[in-house]
Every structure is written in structure tokens, then in C-alpha cells.
N, C-alpha and C positions, 0 to 999 in steps of 0.2 A: 509442536505440530508439524506434520509433514504435508505441505500444501500439494494440491493436485491441479494440473492444468485444467482450466475451465471452472474451477471452484470460485464461488463468490463469497467474499469475506466482508463483514460489517464491523464498524467500531461500536463499542458499548458506551463511549463517552461523547460522541457527536454523531452526525448523520453520514459520515464517510462510508463509502462502499467501494470495493475494488474487485476486479476479476483477475485471477492468476493466469498470466499469459505464458510464462516460463517458470518452471519449478525446479528447485535443486533436489538432489537425491537424499540429502541429509535433513534431519529435523531442524527447524528454525523457529524463532519466536518473532512473529510479525505483530507489531504494535502500532497503534494510532493514538496520539495524545498521551502516551505513556501507559496505556492499558492494552492488553492482548486482544487482538481481533478474533471474532468467532465466525463460524459458518452462518450465513444468513438464515438457514433453516432453524438454527438454535437461538437466534436473537429474539428477545422478547420486547425490550424497549431500551431507549437511551437511559443509562443510569450513571449519573455523575457528570463531571466536567473534565476537560482535558487538562493535563499538567501544564501550567503556564510556561514552563521552560520548553515544552514540546507543542507549541500552538502556532506553528508557522502556516498551517493550513494545507489543503490539497486542492488541486485544480481539476475541474471536469475535463475528461478526455485526454489527460496527460498520462504518460507512462513513467513509472518510477522503477528504477532498476539498480541491481547490484550485479555487475558482470562477473565479478570474482566468484560469487556464490552461484550465479546462474538463475537469479530470481528477477522476474519482471511482473509488475502489477499495472493494470489499467484502471484509472479512477473513473467510476461510473456515477458517483454521487459525491460532490465536494463537501468538505467540512472544515472545522477549525484545527483539528489535530495534525501533527506531523507524522508521516509514515516512517517507520524504522524497522530494521531487522537486527535481531540480537543486540539491541541497544544503539545501533548506528543509524542515523537518519538516511533515508533513501533519497538520492537526488533525482530530479526530473531527467529523463533520458533525452539526450540531445538528438535533434533531427540529423539524418545522414545528409551529407553534402551531395548535391546533384552534379554530374559532370558538366563541364563547360560545353556550350553548343556553338562553338566558333565555326 
């Protein structure tokens, strides 16, 4: 799938939903809980359970990013599954350090 900025993706194995904030030019496989995510317009209902090895969960309001690929996702609905791209777990994006105000 080639994600688009602003696209909303949903997990088919739990309640996780994300918005694509930054998208790479290449096709990537975005998964949650081991199952490929789909566009929210195509999602019917939750079917199945997350892979137990990929069930670290997602946190509401956190950004998950792969800077090497140029992919950034914003979690709008938390769930049990781990977000991954092409089989690699997506880490939570660290906050930028603020300059000292001496």
C-alpha cells in the first residue's frame, strides 16, 4: 500500500486507528498486531486477535515514526497491537528538546 498524508488507517485485529502524518514515496506494509491495516472506509469490523508477539499496544496521541523511510503515524484510537512497517516495529517518536531559557 502507498499511504497518503491525511489517510486514516484502522486495524482489523483491535481498535487501533492512526492518521498518516508523513508518507514515504514507496509502497510499504503497515501492520498492527501482525495484520495489515486498512483504510477506515473499507473496515467492516474487528476480526481476530493480535499476534501475541506483536501486542505491545499503541498509545493515544503518540506519534510513531520511521525517519529512515519518512513515515509518521499519529494514534487517534489506542489498541493492543504493535504498529510495524515492513515487519519492523515503529517506535514512539521522541519529543524535541526545548532550548534552554537561561
